[in-house]
KEKE-3310 file (N, C-alpha, C; in steps of 0.2 Angstrom, whole numbers, plus 5000, padded with zeros to 4 digits):
npx = (4974:4973:4986:4999:5006:5023:5040:5045:5034:5029:5035:5030:5018:5005:4998:4982:4965:4959:4949:4946:4959:4964:4976:4975:4971:4973:4979:4978:4982:4994:5010:5020:5035:5042:5050:5050:5052:5056:5052:5056:5046:5050:5055:5054:5044:5035:5020:5015:5008:4994:4979:4970:4975:4988:4990:5001:5014:5025:5036:5032:5039:5049:5065:5082:5087:5076:5067:5054:5053:5053:5043:5052:5051:5038:5034:5042:5036:5024:5028:5034:5032:5016:5008:5015:5016:5027:5044:5056:5067:5077:5072:5062:5068:5073:5063:5061:5073:5088:5094:5106:5103:5091:5081:5075:5076:5067:5063:5046:5032:5017:5001:4991:4974:4964:4949:4932:4922:4907:4912:4924:4939:4949:4963:4966:4973:4969:4969:4960:4950:4940:4952:4967:4982:4996:5010:5022:5022:5029:5042:5057:5058:5048:5033:5025:5028:5027:5023:5012:4998:4984:4982:4984:4999:5009:5000:5001:5014:5017:5023:5030:5037:5033:5039:5036:5040:5035:5031:5023:5015:5010:4995:4987:4973:4963:4963:4957:4944:4941:4946:4962:4965:4970:4969:4970:4967:4968:4978:4993:5001:5002:5010:5009:5019:5020:5030:5039:5032:5021:5006:4996:4991:4991:4995:5002:4996:4982:4965:4957:4958:4954:4960:4960:4967:4964:4972:4973:4967:4976:4987:4995:5000:5008:5017:5016:5017:5008:5012:5024:5034:5033:5038:5030:5028:5026:5024:5022:5017:5015:5011:5005:4995:4978:4974:4978:4976:4976:4974:4975:4968:4967:4966:4978:4990:5002:5020:5033:5046:5063:5069:5068:5083:5091:5101:5113:5117:5107:5099)
npy = (5122:5112:5103:5099:5083:5080:5074:5078:5079:5067:5056:5055:5049:5036:5022:5023:5026:5028:5029:5041:5044:5047:5046:5054:5066:5083:5083:5087:5083:5072:5071:5063:5058:5052:5043:5046:5038:5041:5034:5030:5028:5018:5008:4991:4986:4996:5004:4992:4976:4977:4973:4963:4963:4955:4943:4939:4942:4946:4940:4935:4942:4956:4959:4958:4971:4979:4980:4975:4958:4950:4935:4924:4911:4909:4919:4914:4902:4906:4911:4923:4940:4946:4937:4936:4949:4956:4959:4953:4947:4956:4968:4971:4973:4986:4994:5000:5005:5016:5018:5022:5030:5023:5027:5042:5049:5057:5066:5066:5072:5067:5072:5067:5069:5073:5065:5064:5051:5041:5029:5033:5043:5045:5046:5053:5052:5057:5055:5054:5049:5063:5070:5065:5056:5062:5066:5071:5078:5089:5086:5076:5065:5072:5076:5062:5058:5049:5033:5029:5019:5023:5036:5054:5061:5071:5073:5068:5064:5048:5037:5030:5026:5024:5026:5023:5025:5022:5023:5015:5014:4999:4997:4991:4981:4980:4992:5002:5008:5004:4994:4993:4999:4998:5005:5004:5011:5010:5011:5007:4993:4989:4987:4984:4983:4977:4977:4971:4961:4955:4964:4970:4967:4971:4968:4970:4977:4986:4992:5004:4997:4990:4986:4981:4980:4973:4976:4972:4959:4953:4953:4943:4935:4945:4947:4956:4965:4972:4989:4990:4997:4998:4995:5002:5000:5006:5002:5008:5007:5016:5012:5012:5020:5025:5031:5036:5032:5035:5032:5033:5027:5027:5023:5023:5031:5037:5038:5049:5041:5037:5044:5035:5028:5038:5039:5051:5048:5043:5043)
npz = (5087:5072:5065:5053:5052:5055:5054:5066:5075:5074:5081:5093:5092:5091:5081:5073:5078:5094:5109:5121:5121:5108:5096:5084:5087:5085:5073:5056:5044:5036:5030:5019:5011:4996:4982:4965:4950:4934:4918:4901:4886:4879:4887:4890:4899:4900:4893:4889:4889:4893:4903:4915:4927:4938:4950:4963:4957:4963:4976:4993:5002:5005:4997:5003:5001:5003:4993:4981:4976:4961:4956:4949:4945:4943:4933:4923:4921:4915:4903:4902:4896:4890:4898:4910:4913:4913:4906:4909:4922:4924:4918:4927:4939:4937:4940:4953:4956:4954:4938:4928:4912:4910:4919:4928:4944:4957:4972:4979:4987:4996:5003:5016:5020:5034:5037:5043:5047:5049:5055:5061:5062:5047:5036:5020:5004:4988:4971:4958:4944:4939:4941:4939:4944:4939:4942:4937:4925:4921:4923:4924:4911:4904:4895:4888:4871:4860:4854:4860:4866:4869:4870:4866:4859:4870:4881:4894:4906:4906:4911:4925:4941:4959:4975:4992:5009:5025:5043:5057:5073:5081:5089:5104:5101:5110:5116:5109:5098:5085:5071:5064:5047:5031:5015:4997:4981:4964:4949:4940:4944:4961:4976:4993:5007:5024:5038:5030:5024:5011:5010:5002:4986:4970:4957:4940:4924:4924:4925:4936:4952:4969:4985:5002:5018:5034:5047:5060:5060:5052:5059:5066:5055:5049:5059:5069:5085:5099:5103:5097:5084:5066:5049:5034:5017:5001:4984:4968:4951:4937:4922:4909:4896:4898:4910:4927:4942:4960:4976:4993:5009:5026:5043:5050:5059:5050:5050:5044:5036:5032:5017:5002:4994:4982:4967:4961:4949:4941:4926)
capx = (4974:4976:4993:5002:5011:5029:5045:5046:5029:5026:5038:5026:5011:5004:4994:4975:4961:4956:4944:4948:4967:4964:4982:4974:4969:4977:4982:4973:4985:5000:5014:5025:5039:5045:5054:5047:5057:5052:5054:5054:5041:5054:5057:5050:5038:5030:5016:5015:5005:4988:4975:4965:4979:4991:4992:5007:5019:5031:5037:5028:5043:5054:5072:5087:5088:5070:5063:5050:5056:5049:5043:5055:5049:5031:5035:5045:5031:5019:5030:5036:5028:5009:5005:5018:5016:5034:5048:5062:5069:5082:5068:5058:5073:5074:5057:5062:5081:5090:5098:5108:5101:5085:5076:5077:5073:5066:5058:5040:5028:5010:4998:4984:4970:4959:4941:4928:4917:4904:4916:4929:4944:4953:4967:4965:4975:4965:4970:4957:4946:4944:4959:4971:4988:5001:5014:5029:5021:5034:5048:5060:5058:5043:5027:5026:5027:5027:5022:5006:4992:4977:4982:4987:5006:5010:4995:5004:5020:5013:5027:5034:5035:5033:5041:5035:5042:5033:5031:5017:5015:5004:4993:4983:4966:4958:4963:4954:4937:4940:4951:4966:4964:4974:4966:4973:4963:4972:4981:4993:5004:5003:5011:5011:5022:5020:5035:5043:5028:5016:4999:4991:4994:4987:5000:5000:4993:4975:4961:4956:4956:4955:4961:4961:4969:4962:4979:4972:4965:4982:4993:4999:5004:5013:5022:5015:5015:5006:5017:5030:5034:5034:5038:5025:5031:5021:5027:5017:5020:5010:5015:5001:4990:4978:4972:4982:4972:4980:4970:4976:4964:4969:4966:4984:4994:5009:5025:5038:5052:5069:5068:5071:5089:5092:5107:5113:5119:5102:5097)
capy = (5122:5106:5104:5093:5078:5080:5070:5080:5077:5060:5051:5054:5047:5029:5021:5021:5029:5025:5033:5047:5045:5047:5049:5058:5073:5089:5082:5087:5080:5068:5072:5058:5059:5046:5044:5044:5036:5042:5030:5031:5024:5013:5003:4985:4984:5001:5004:4985:4971:4978:4967:4964:4963:4949:4942:4935:4943:4947:4936:4937:4946:4961:4957:4961:4978:4982:4981:4969:4953:4946:4928:4923:4905:4910:4922:4909:4897:4909:4912:4930:4945:4948:4932:4937:4956:4959:4956:4949:4949:4962:4974:4972:4976:4993:4998:5004:5006:5020:5015:5027:5029:5020:5031:5048:5049:5063:5066:5068:5071:5068:5074:5063:5074:5070:5065:5061:5046:5038:5024:5036:5047:5042:5050:5051:5055:5054:5058:5049:5052:5066:5073:5059:5056:5063:5071:5073:5081:5094:5084:5069:5065:5076:5073:5056:5060:5044:5026:5028:5016:5025:5043:5058:5063:5077:5073:5068:5059:5042:5031:5031:5022:5029:5021:5027:5022:5025:5019:5016:5010:4995:4998:4985:4982:4981:4999:5006:5007:5002:4990:4997:4997:5002:5003:5007:5011:5014:5008:5000:4989:4992:4982:4987:4978:4979:4973:4967:4956:4958:4965:4972:4964:4973:4968:4970:4983:4985:4998:5005:4992:4992:4981:4984:4975:4974:4975:4968:4952:4950:4955:4937:4934:4950:4947:4963:4965:4979:4993:4990:5001:4994:4999:5001:5002:5006:5002:5009:5008:5019:5009:5012:5025:5032:5034:5035:5033:5034:5033:5029:5028:5023:5026:5023:5038:5035:5043:5049:5037:5039:5044:5029:5030:5040:5040:5057:5046:5041:5047)
capz = (5080:5069:5062:5049:5055:5053:5057:5073:5080:5073:5085:5099:5091:5089:5075:5074:5082:5100:5112:5124:5120:5101:5093:5079:5090:5083:5066:5051:5038:5036:5024:5018:5005:4993:4976:4959:4945:4927:4913:4894:4884:4875:4892:4888:4903:4900:4887:4887:4893:4897:4905:4921:4933:4939:4957:4965:4953:4967:4982:4998:5007:5002:4997:5008:5000:5004:4986:4979:4972:4956:4957:4943:4943:4941:4927:4918:4919:4912:4897:4902:4892:4892:4903:4916:4915:4914:4901:4912:4929:4924:4917:4933:4944:4936:4942:4959:4958:4950:4933:4923:4905:4910:4923:4932:4950:4961:4978:4979:4994:4996:5010:5017:5023:5038:5036:5048:5045:5055:5058:5064:5058:5042:5032:5013:4998:4982:4964:4954:4939:4933:4943:4939:4947:4935:4946:4934:4918:4919:4926:4922:4903:4902:4892:4883:4865:4855:4855:4865:4863:4870:4872:4861:4861:4874:4885:4901:4907:4908:4913:4931:4947:4965:4981:4998:5015:5031:5049:5062:5079:5081:5096:5107:5099:5116:5119:5104:5096:5078:5069:5059:5041:5025:5008:4991:4975:4959:4943:4938:4949:4968:4981:5000:5012:5031:5041:5025:5021:5007:5013:4997:4980:4964:4952:4933:4921:4924:4926:4943:4957:4976:4990:5009:5023:5041:5050:5066:5058:5049:5064:5067:5049:5048:5064:5073:5092:5101:5106:5093:5077:5060:5042:5029:5011:4995:4978:4963:4944:4932:4916:4903:4895:4898:4916:4932:4949:4966:4982:5000:5014:5031:5050:5053:5059:5047:5052:5039:5037:5028:5010:4998:4991:4975:4965:4957:4942:4937:4920)
cpx = (4976:4982:4994:5007:5017:5034:5046:5040:5027:5029:5034:5019:5011:5000:4987:4972:4959:4950:4946:4955:4968:4971:4981:4972:4975:4981:4977:4976:4992:5004:5019:5028:5041:5049:5050:5053:5053:5056:5052:5049:5044:5056:5052:5044:5033:5027:5015:5010:4998:4983:4971:4969:4982:4993:4998:5013:5026:5031:5034:5032:5048:5061:5076:5088:5082:5066:5059:5054:5052:5049:5045:5052:5042:5031:5037:5040:5025:5021:5033:5031:5021:5007:5009:5018:5022:5039:5053:5063:5073:5077:5064:5062:5075:5069:5058:5069:5083:5095:5099:5106:5094:5079:5079:5073:5072:5062:5052:5036:5021:5007:4991:4980:4965:4952:4938:4923:4913:4908:4922:4934:4948:4957:4967:4969:4972:4967:4967:4953:4941:4951:4964:4978:4994:5006:5020:5028:5027:5041:5051:5060:5053:5037:5029:5023:5026:5025:5017:5000:4985:4977:4986:4994:5005:5004:4997:5011:5017:5017:5032:5032:5036:5034:5040:5037:5039:5033:5025:5018:5009:5002:4988:4976:4961:4958:4960:4947:4936:4947:4956:4966:4968:4971:4969:4968:4967:4974:4988:4995:5004:5004:5013:5013:5022:5025:5038:5038:5022:5009:4994:4994:4989:4992:4997:4997:4986:4971:4960:4954:4957:4956:4963:4964:4967:4969:4978:4971:4972:4988:4998:5003:5009:5018:5022:5013:5014:5012:5024:5029:5036:5034:5032:5028:5026:5025:5022:5020:5014:5014:5011:4996:4983:4976:4978:4978:4976:4976:4973:4971:4965:4967:4972:4987:5001:5014:5030:5044:5058:5067:5071:5077:5088:5099:5108:5115:5113:5100:5095)
cpy = (5115:5108:5098:5089:5078:5075:5072:5078:5070:5055:5050:5051:5040:5028:5020:5025:5025:5029:5040:5049:5045:5050:5053:5065:5078:5088:5082:5084:5076:5069:5067:5059:5052:5048:5042:5043:5037:5037:5032:5026:5017:5007:4997:4984:4990:5002:4997:4981:4973:4972:4969:4963:4956:4948:4938:4936:4944:4942:4939:4941:4950:4957:4960:4968:4982:4983:4974:4964:4949:4939:4926:4916:4905:4913:4918:4904:4899:4911:4920:4934:4946:4943:4933:4944:4959:4955:4951:4951:4955:4968:4976:4975:4983:4997:5003:5005:5011:5017:5020:5025:5026:5024:5037:5048:5056:5062:5069:5067:5071:5070:5071:5068:5070:5071:5062:5057:5044:5032:5027:5041:5043:5048:5048:5055:5052:5059:5053:5053:5057:5069:5068:5061:5056:5068:5074:5075:5085:5093:5078:5070:5069:5072:5067:5058:5055:5037:5024:5024:5020:5032:5047:5060:5070:5078:5073:5064:5053:5036:5032:5026:5027:5024:5026:5022:5026:5021:5020:5012:5006:4995:4992:4986:4983:4988:5004:5004:5004:4998:4995:4994:5001:5000:5007:5006:5014:5009:5011:4996:4993:4986:4986:4981:4981:4974:4968:4961:4959:4958:4967:4970:4966:4974:4968:4976:4982:4992:4999:4999:4994:4985:4984:4978:4977:4971:4971:4960:4949:4950:4949:4935:4939:4951:4954:4961:4972:4983:4994:4994:4997:4998:4997:5004:5001:5006:5003:5010:5011:5017:5010:5017:5021:5035:5032:5037:5031:5036:5029:5031:5024:5027:5025:5030:5036:5041:5043:5045:5040:5039:5038:5032:5032:5041:5046:5055:5044:5045:5043)
cpz = (5077:5065:5057:5053:5052:5056:5065:5078:5079:5078:5091:5098:5089:5083:5077:5079:5088:5102:5114:5122:5112:5099:5087:5081:5088:5077:5061:5044:5040:5030:5024:5011:5002:4986:4970:4954:4938:4922:4906:4891:4880:4880:4890:4892:4903:4893:4884:4891:4897:4898:4911:4928:4934:4946:4957:4960:4957:4973:4988:5003:5003:5002:5002:5007:5000:4998:4985:4975:4967:4957:4950:4940:4940:4934:4921:4916:4915:4905:4896:4897:4895:4898:4909:4918:4915:4909:4903:4919:4929:4923:4923:4938:4943:4939:4948:4962:4952:4945:4928:4916:4905:4914:4926:4938:4953:4967:4976:4985:4992:5003:5011:5022:5028:5036:5041:5045:5051:5059:5062:5060:5053:5039:5025:5009:4992:4976:4960:4949:4941:4934:4944:4942:4942:4938:4943:4927:4916:4922:4923:4914:4900:4899:4887:4876:4859:4858:4860:4862:4863:4873:4867:4864:4865:4879:4893:4901:4910:4911:4919:4936:4953:4971:4987:5004:5021:5037:5053:5068:5080:5088:5098:5104:5104:5119:5114:5102:5089:5076:5064:5052:5036:5019:5003:4985:4970:4953:4942:4944:4956:4972:4988:5004:5019:5035:5037:5022:5017:5010:5008:4990:4974:4958:4945:4931:4921:4925:4934:4947:4964:4980:4997:5013:5030:5045:5057:5065:5055:5053:5065:5061:5047:5053:5068:5081:5095:5105:5102:5086:5071:5054:5038:5022:5005:4989:4972:4956:4940:4925:4909:4902:4896:4905:4921:4939:4955:4972:4988:5005:5020:5038:5054:5054:5057:5049:5046:5041:5032:5020:5006:4994:4984:4973:4960:4950:4938:4932:4914)
residu = (UNK:UNK:UNK:UNK:UNK:UNK:UNK:UNK:UNK:UNK:UNK:UNK:UNK:UNK:UNK:UNK:UNK:UNK:UNK:UNK:UNK:UNK:UNK:UNK:UNK:UNK:UNK:UNK:UNK:UNK:UNK:UNK:UNK:UNK:UNK:UNK:UNK:UNK:UNK:UNK:UNK:UNK:UNK:UNK:UNK:UNK:UNK:UNK:UNK:UNK:UNK:UNK:UNK:UNK:UNK:UNK:UNK:UNK:UNK:UNK:UNK:UNK:UNK:UNK:UNK:UNK:UNK:UNK:UNK:UNK:UNK:UNK:UNK:UNK:UNK:UNK:UNK:UNK:UNK:UNK:UNK:UNK:UNK:UNK:UNK:UNK:UNK:UNK:UNK:UNK:UNK:UNK:UNK:UNK:UNK:UNK:UNK:UNK:UNK:UNK:UNK:UNK:UNK:UNK:UNK:UNK:UNK:UNK:UNK:UNK:UNK:UNK:UNK:UNK:UNK:UNK:UNK:UNK:UNK:UNK:UNK:UNK:UNK:UNK:UNK:UNK:UNK:UNK:UNK:UNK:UNK:UNK:UNK:UNK:UNK:UNK:UNK:UNK:UNK:UNK:UNK:UNK:UNK:UNK:UNK:UNK:UNK:UNK:UNK:UNK:UNK:UNK:UNK:UNK:UNK:UNK:UNK:UNK:UNK:UNK:UNK:UNK:UNK:UNK:UNK:UNK:UNK:UNK:UNK:UNK:UNK:UNK:UNK:UNK:UNK:UNK:UNK:UNK:UNK:UNK:UNK:UNK:UNK:UNK:UNK:UNK:UNK:UNK:UNK:UNK:UNK:UNK:UNK:UNK:UNK:UNK:UNK:UNK:UNK:UNK:UNK:UNK:UNK:UNK:UNK:UNK:UNK:UNK:UNK:UNK:UNK:UNK:UNK:UNK:UNK:UNK:UNK:UNK:UNK:UNK:UNK:UNK:UNK:UNK:UNK:UNK:UNK:UNK:UNK:UNK:UNK:UNK:UNK:UNK:UNK:UNK:UNK:UNK:UNK:UNK:UNK:UNK:UNK:UNK:UNK:UNK:UNK:UNK:UNK:UNK:UNK:UNK:UNK:UNK:UNK:UNK:UNK:UNK:UNK:UNK:UNK:UNK:UNK:UNK:UNK:UNK:UNK)
# end
């Protein structure tokens, strides 16, 4: 019988589909947990700066605390605000950290479901139009009630970030039948880091966009060696009305990692 991949079973599994030794055998879903941080509409970076997206908002490597680093020089050269997609370094640093009086954090899990394609097995989590990704309508600060550009008051809780941390084992490409691929589709800001290095860059407030990475082709740049396990971290920000799309599609067998740190003081 197919089962959900948990922290207990995951440790025995490698990443990506192979042939007769397919590590996805017996798994019909992968459950991973992260942290959602809810923000008020009055935060200077939320319900602000709509556009078509901004590349290179963040530096190409995570900071020492495992969080994205704003490219301050680039933002300053663009004049901050709408051209930079962010108000200040201080405001950006609040997105994925607990800040009392600024945000409220809570754990939230998603489950990637197994799908069979002509190209092989993939695991998918999809909350897209018309079933948007609004996971905290009844939590945190609750429904957004004022200051909305493109939505009626009380429709959804529109302003939040989501941080996910997972792991996978990089397997030898010669020992499997397909390349390892990770794809994200959604809005607004999305950054995926593999082994601490930027792999997907969909920064800025924008409508639904997609980007994928062929992990085998990028292995050298990401510092990956066959047989070793690596961290994959996703940082997502839903900053503006009125849509929220969130789709992960991958043939990696992702393993649950530690839950990102939350502070009981965040409020």
